[in-house]
DRENMI-87576 format. One record per atom (N, C-alpha, C): residue in one letter; x, y, z. Coordinates in steps of 0.2 Angstrom, whole numbers, plus 5000, padded with zeros to 4 digits. Atoms other than C-alpha are relative to their C-alpha. Last residue first. Layout:
BEGIN
AXYZ...
This chain:
BEGIN
S500449955004S596755815407S499949974993S499649975005S597355675418S499550044996F500449975006F596455645434F500450034995L500650035000L597355545448L499550024994D500449985006D599055595444D499449964999Q500050055004Q599655595462Q499550014994Q499849985007Q599755765469Q500149944996G499350015001G598655725484G500250024993L499850084999L596855695488L500749994999L500350034995L596255875492L500349935001K499949964994K597455975482K499849965006R499450024998R597355845468R500350045007A499950074998A595555865468A500649985003R500450014994R595556045467R500049945003I499549974994I596856055454I499749995007I499550044998I595755935444I500550035005T500350064996T594156035446T500749955002A500149974994A595056195440A499849945005Q499349994997Q595756105425Q499950025007V499750074999V593956035420V500750015004D500350034994D593156205424D500349945001A499849964994A594256295412A499849965006S499350024999S594056155398S500250045007R499849954995R592156185399R500649985002K499449975003K591756075383K500250075004A500249945001A590056025391A500550054996T500550005005T590555845389T499750074998K499850025007K592155885397K499550004995Y499749955002Y591355975412Y500249994992V500549965002V590255825415V500250074996Q500450025006Q591655715414Q499550044998I499649985005I592655825427I499749974993L499949925002L591255825439L500450014994K500749985004K590955635437K500050074999G499950035006G592855605442G499350024995F499649965004F592655725456F500149974993V500449945001V591255625463V500450054995L500650015004L592155455462L499650064997T499750025006T593755515469T499549994995A499849945003A592855595483A500349994993F500649965002F591955435487F500150074996E500350045006E593555335487E499450044998R499649995006R594355465498R499749974994E500249935002E592855465510E500550014994E500650005004E593055275511E499850064997S500050045006S594855275515S499450004996T500050075000T594555415528T500149964993L500550035003L595055595524L500049925002S500050075000S596055715533S499449974998A499450025005A596255895527A500049925001T499450024995T594555945534T500549974995K500049954994K593156045525K500549985005G499649935001G593555975508G500050045006I499450015004I592255825508I500350074999D499649964997D590955855522D500749994997R499550034997R589955715516R500650045003T500450054996T588455815512T500549965004E500249964994E589555945504E499749965005L499349994996L590355815492L499850045006A499850064998A588555765487A500750005004K500450014993K587955945486K500249935003E499749954995E589455975473E499649995006F499350034998F588855825463F500350045006A500150074997A587055885463A500649975002E500349984994E587456065458E499949945004V499449974997V588556005443V499850015008A499550064999A587155895437A500550025005E500350044994E585956045439E500449945001P500049974993P587156155429P499649965006I499449994996I587356025416I500050045006R500249944996R585555975411R500750015005D499649945002D586255855397D499850075004A500549965004A584855725401A500350074998K500350045006K586155605405K499650044996S499450015006S587055725416S499749974994Y500049945003Y585355765426Y500650004994I500650005004I585155575430I500050074996D500050055006D586955555435D499450014995G499549975004G586855715447G500149954993L500349945002L585355645455L500450034995M500450035005M586255475457M499650064997V499650025005V587655575466V499649974994Q499749945003Q586455665477Q500349984994L500749985004L585555495482L500250064996S500150055006S587355435486S499450024997A499649985005A587555585497A500049964994S500349935003S585955555507S500550024994G500650025004G586555375510G499750064997P499850045006P588255425516P499449984995R499749965004R587455555528R500249974993D499550045005D586255435535D500350054995T499950074998T585255505550T500449964996L499750004993L585355695548L500149935003W499449954999W585355715529W500249995007L499550054998L584155555526L500650045003A500250044994A582655665525A500549965002L500149954994L583555795513L499749965006A499349994998A584155645502A499950055006S499750064996S582355575501S500750025003R500350014994R581655735495R500249955005K499949944996K582955775483K499749995006L499350004998L582855595475L500250065005G500050064996G580955595474G500850005003A500349984995A581055765465A500049955006A499649954997A582355715453A499750025007A499450034997A581355555449A500450055004D500350044994D579755655446D500649965004D500249954995D580655785436D499849965006L499449984996L581455645426L499950045005K500249954995K579855565421K500550025004G500149935003G580355495404G499850055006N500749995002N579955315409N499950074997G500150045006G581855275411G499350014997A499649975005A581955425424A499949964993Q500349945003Q580555345433Q500350044995M500550015003M581355185434M499650064997Q499750025007Q582955245439Q499449984996A499849955004A582055345453A500349984994T500649965002T581155195459T500250064996L500350045005L582755095460L499450034997K499750005006K583655225469K499749974995I500049935003I582355255482I500450004994L500749995003L582155065485L500050074996T500150045006T584055045487T499350014997V499749975005V584155195499V499949964994N499750055004N582955125512N500350024993D499450005000D582655255524D500449954996P499849945003P580855295520P500850015000N499350004998N580355115523N500450064997A499950034994A578455115524A500849995002Y500449974995Y578255255512Y500149965006I499649944998I579655185501I499750035006A499550034996A578655025499A500450055003Q500350024994Q577155125493Q500549975005Q500249944996Q578355205481Q499749985006L499449974996L578955035476L500050065003S499950054994S577254975471S500650025004Q500549994995Q576855125461Q500149955006I499949944996I578455115452I499550015006A499550014996A578154935447A500250065004I500350044995I576454975440I500649985005S500449964995S577155115431S499849965006S499549964995S578455005423S499650045005A499750054995A577054885416A500550045005V500650014995V576155045409V500349945005V500149964995V577755105401V499549995005D500249935002D578154955391D499950045005S500750004999S579354815396S499750074997T500250035006T581154785391T499249995000E499749975006E582054895403E499749974994V500249935002V580754855416V500350034994A500750005002A581054665416A499850074998R500050035007R582954685416R499349994998K499749955005K582754805431K500049984993L500549955000L581654685441L500250054995L500550025004L582854545437L499550054999S499850005007S584254645444S499549974995V499949935002V583354695460V500249994992A500749975002A582754515462A500050074998F500250045006F584554455462F499450024997F499849975006F585054605473F499949964994N499950055005N583954555487N500250024993G499350025000G584254695499G500149944995P499749965004P582554775495P500849984999D499350025000D581654625502D500550044996D499950044993D579854665505D500749995002A500349964995A579754795491A500149975007V499649954999V580954695480V499850045006V499450034997V579854545481V500550055002R500350024994R578254645477R500649975004S500049944997S579154725462S499849995008L499349984997L579654555457L500050075003V499850044995V577854485455V500750035004D500550004995D577054635446D500349955006I499949944995I578654655436I499550005006A499450004995A578654475431A500150065004E500150044995E576854485425E500649995005G500649964996G577154635414G499949965006M499649954996M578854555407M499450035005K500549974997K578154395401K500150055005G500149945004G579654355390G499350035003A500650015005A579654175396A499850064996D499750055005D581354195404D499549994995V499549955004V580654355413V500349954995L500349955004L579254255419L500450034995A500350045006A580354105425A499550054995A499550025005A581354235435A499749964994G499849945004G579854315443G500549984995L500549995004L579254135448L500150064995K499950055006K580954095455K499450014995I499649985004I580754255465I500249954994S500249945003S579054225472S500650024995A500350015006A579354035476A499950074995A499450025005A580454075490A499849994993E499749935002E578954155499E500649994995P500449975005P578053985499P500450064997A500649964998A579453915511A499750034993L500750035002L580553785503L499550045002D500650004995D582153875504D499449984997E500750005002E583753845495E499550005006T500349945000T585453885502T499350014998Q500149984993Q585853715507Q499750075000G499549954997G585753655489G499750025007L500049935004L584453575477L500550045003V500050015007V584553385483V500250074996Q499550055002Q585053405501Q500049994993R499349975000R584053565503R500549954998Y499949945006Y582453485497Y500750035000F499950035006F582753335509F500150054994R499350035001R583053445524R500149964993T499749975006T581453555522T500749974999E499350035001E580253485534E500350024994L499850014994L578653575541L500749965000P499850074999P578353665526P500249995007Q499450004997Q577253825527Q500349935001S499849994992S575753795517S500750005001S500050064996S575453815498S500150025008A500650004996A574853975488A500049945005L500149934997L576554025481L499449995005W499550004995W576953835476W499850075005K500350054994K575353835466K500450005006R500549974998R576053985456R499649965005L499649944996L577753905454L499450035004V499950034994V576753755447V500350055005E500650024997E576053855433E500149975007I500449944998I577653945429I499349975004R499649974995R578553785427R499750055004E500150054994E577253695417E500350045006T500749994998T577353845405T499849965005P500149934996P579253855405P499350005002M500750005001M579553665401M499850075003K500149955005K581453665398K499350004998L500350035007L581653495406L499850064995Q499550035004Q582853575419Q499849974994D499449955002D581653705424D500549964996Y500149975007Y580253575423Y500550054998F499950055006F581153465436F499850044993A499250025001A581453605448A500049964994A499649955003A579653665447A500749994998Q500349995008Q578953495450Q500350064997F499650055004F580153485465F499750004993A499449985001A579353645472A500549954996W500049955006W577553595469W500750024999G500250035007G577753435479G500150054994E499450035002E578853515493E499749974993A499549965003A577453645496A500649964997F499450044998F576053525500F500550044996R499649954996R574553645499R500749975002P499949955005P573553535486P500550055003D500049954996D573653375498D500350074995I500350024993I573053225490I500050065004R500750015001R573353295472R499649985007V500449945000V574853375478V499349994998M500049984993M575553205483M499650065000E500450044996E575053125466E499950035008K500849975003K575853265456K499649965005W500149934998W577453235466W499350024999E500150014993E577353045462E499950075003F500750034999F577153085443F499949995007I500649945001I578553205444I499349975001A500049964994A579653065451A499550064999K500350044995K579152935438K500050055007D500850005001D579553065424D499749975006A500349934999A581253105432A499250004999N500149994993N581652915433N499750075002P500550054997P581352895415P499950015008R500749995001R582253055411R499549955002E500250065003E583953035419E499250004999L500650024997L584553215421L499849934996T500550015005T586353245416T499449965004G499850035007G587353295431G499450004996Y499350035000Y586853315449Y500249974993N499449964998N585453435450N500749985001L500249935000L584053305448L500650045004R499449974999R585053135447R499950084999S500049965006S583453045442S500650054999K499850045006K583852915455K500050044994I499350014999I583753045469I500249954994T499749945000T582053105463T500749995000Y499949995007Y581452925461Y500450074998L499550055002L581852895479L500150014992R499249994998R581053055484R500549954998A499749935004A579453035474A500750025002L499850005008L579352855479L500250064997I499450045001I579452885498I500249994993R499449964998R578253025497R500649964999H499949955005H576952925488H500650045001A499650045005A577152795502A500150044993G499450024998G576752925515G500449964995F499649945001F575253005506F500849985002N499550014995N574352835504N500550064999N499949944996N572952905493N500549995006K499749955004K573152765480K500050075003D500449944998D572752635493D500450064996I500550024995I573252455489I499550065001A500550045005A574252495473A499449985004V500549955005V574952645483V499649964996A500449974996A575652515497A499550054996K500650044998K576252395485K499550045004S500550015005S577252535477S499449955001A500449945000A578052575494A499550004994L500450014994L578652395496L499550074999E500450065001E579452385479E499450015005V500449985005V580252555480V499449954999A500549954998A580952505497A499550034995A500550044996A581652345490A499550065003D500450045005D582452445476D499449975004V500449965003V583252565489V499449974995D500250035007D583952435500D499550054997N500449955003N584652525515N499949994993P499549975005P585852375520P499750064996P499550045005P585652425533P499649944998S499550044997S584152525542S500449964995S499749974994S583252685537S500549955003L499649955002L582752635519L500450025006T499550035004T582052465524T500550054998L499550034996L581152545539L500649974996E499549954995E580352675529E500549965003A499649975004A579752535516A500450055004M499550055002M579052425530M500650034995A499550014994A578152565537A500649964998T499649934999T577352605520T500549995006Y499450005005Y576952415518Y500450075000A499550044998A576052425535A500649994994E499549974995E575152575530E500649965002A499449955004A574452495515A500550035004L499849954995L573452365526L500650044997T500349935003T572552265512T500250065004P499649985006P573652105516P499850074997D500449975005D572852095533D500450044994L500650004997L573551965545L499550044996D500350065001D575051935534D499249995003V500250015007V575252115532V499849934999A500649955001A575352145551A499749994993R500650034997R576451995554R499450044998Q500250065004Q577652065542Q499449975002Y500349985006Y577652225551Y499849954996A500649974998A578052145567A499650024995I500550074998I579352035560I499450035001K500250035006K580152195552K499549945001A500549965003A580052285569A499849974994L500750014998L580952145577L499450044998R500250065002R582352155565R499449985003N500150005007N582552335567N499749934998N500749975000N582552315586N499850014993N500550044997N583952195584N499350035000A500150055006A584952305572A499449955003S500449975006S584752455584S499949954995V500749994998V585352355599V499550034995A500350064999A586852295590A499350005002P500250035006P587252465583P499749935000S499750075001S587152535600S499949984994R499249985003R586752725600R500349944999S499450044997S584852675602S500750024996R499749974994R583552805597R500649975003L499749945002L583252745579L500350045006G499450015004G583052565585G500350074998A499450024995A581852615599A500749994996W499949944996W580752705586W500649995005A499749965005A580752545575A500350075003Y499450035002Y580352435589Y500450054996R499649994994R578852545594R500749975000Q499949935000Q578252555576Q500550015007G499549995004G578352365575G500250085000E499450044996E577252345591E500750014995L499849964994L576052485584L500649965003M499649945003M576052385567M500250055006S499350025002S575652225576S500450064998A499650014994A574152305585A500849984998F499849944997F573552365568F500450005007A499549975005A573652195561A500250065003Q499450034999Q572652125576Q500650034996E499749974993E571352255574E500749975002R499849935001R571252205556R500250035006R499350005004R571152025560R500250064999E499550014995E569752065573E500749984996R499949954996R568752155559R500549985005T499549955003T568952025546T500250055005G500249945003G568151885556G500550054998A500250015007A568651745568A499750074998A500750005000A569751785583A499850004993P500449955004P571551745582P499349995000T500450045005T572251645597T499650054996S499650045004S573751735605S499649964994S499850074997S572651865612S500349964994P500550055001P572752045604P500249935003V499850045005V573752165613V499649944999G500149975007G572952315622G500349954995N499649945002N573752275639N499950024993Q499749974995Q572852105639Q500550054998G499750044995G571852065624G500350045005F499350035002F570852185613F500249965006L500050025007L569052255612L500649954999S500450065001S568852255631S500049974993P499550075000P570252375632P499649944999C500550065001C569052515625C500449945000V500749994997V569752685631V499549944999A500049974993A571652645629A499350015003V499750054996V571552525614V499950035007L500550054999L570452655605L500249955005F500649974996F571652785608F499549955002A499850014993A573052675602A499650045005F500150074997F572052655586F500349995007I500750014998I571852845584I499949935002L500149964994L573752865586L499249985001L499750044994L574052725573L499850035006R500450064999R572852815561R500249955006D500649974997D573852975563D499549945001R499849984993R575452875560R499450035003F500150064996F574652805544F500250015007M500650015000M574452985537M499949935004
């Protein structure tokens, strides 16, 4: 915020030079009146910012240290001219953190002065929020509650000023997770979902891990997990089904969705099924989506719907994705097997072998051998369940003939 004001001030200097001294710098003799002193304070801030940026760009430690010293002098002159200039204290706090000896306590004191002057000083609140977050040891051992409470307060202040500030909601969610406050966690996760795309994510990843994402979309799966933990399965299914539809390769989201469906009522499961079916229309070759939908349908007692979807998708994939088509046939066989529909299960398993051309050639790749071993094992188990011992023996002989004489399948 204070940088925006500095840019405005620089613009005024450029277009209204008569208001200031030569080259936009106040004259050495201070003019009378509050307005003139504030203008001089802003000019000193510009000077300090120029030195601070020069110090950051320099590769020479000596040059950088000198620029930082000059920046501190300029910032101090700014607050001497106008003690109510909160932005100057914020700039001093930033410089205190970025230059040796990187005094955290001094930075906290300066930023606290800034927010005491202006409670809407976004930059100072951010400094305090981040420093208290570090002091709280969030994600690093035992949470230090006093500093955690201070950090939460500052993150709340930031989203009060900017309700779409993703980092503020994300860190509150992380704190509430560790503090075992599920209601508050769910509430801020919903707010995170509605926030803006973040411009800077480095601090968030430094604290919570490099694989963490601060984008609002990342809140969806965290919200789904929080809802599952809170036992709100219907709401969890609504959130997670959309996550899986957008990213079917997200195995964590898939596992959470399965967990939610398994412990929810039929109505909630039906909502997830409808969402996934719409996703399948847009991604007809996505085997993960197809399998998950069929599993849910079968779990809801809609076995014929599950079977029809698997058959339809397996046929559609036959030309473009033989392994995917075969895996759908295997799942179809599993569904029929669980329902004791033995002939249909056998037909599906045999169709899976046929789709992969298992048995048509003597040579098999390692992947084909693994697949054949899996399917033959399922066939044998189906025949055993049906007490069809002759078919069991025939399948064992057939498997050994194709795969070798090793004792892969004992009777």
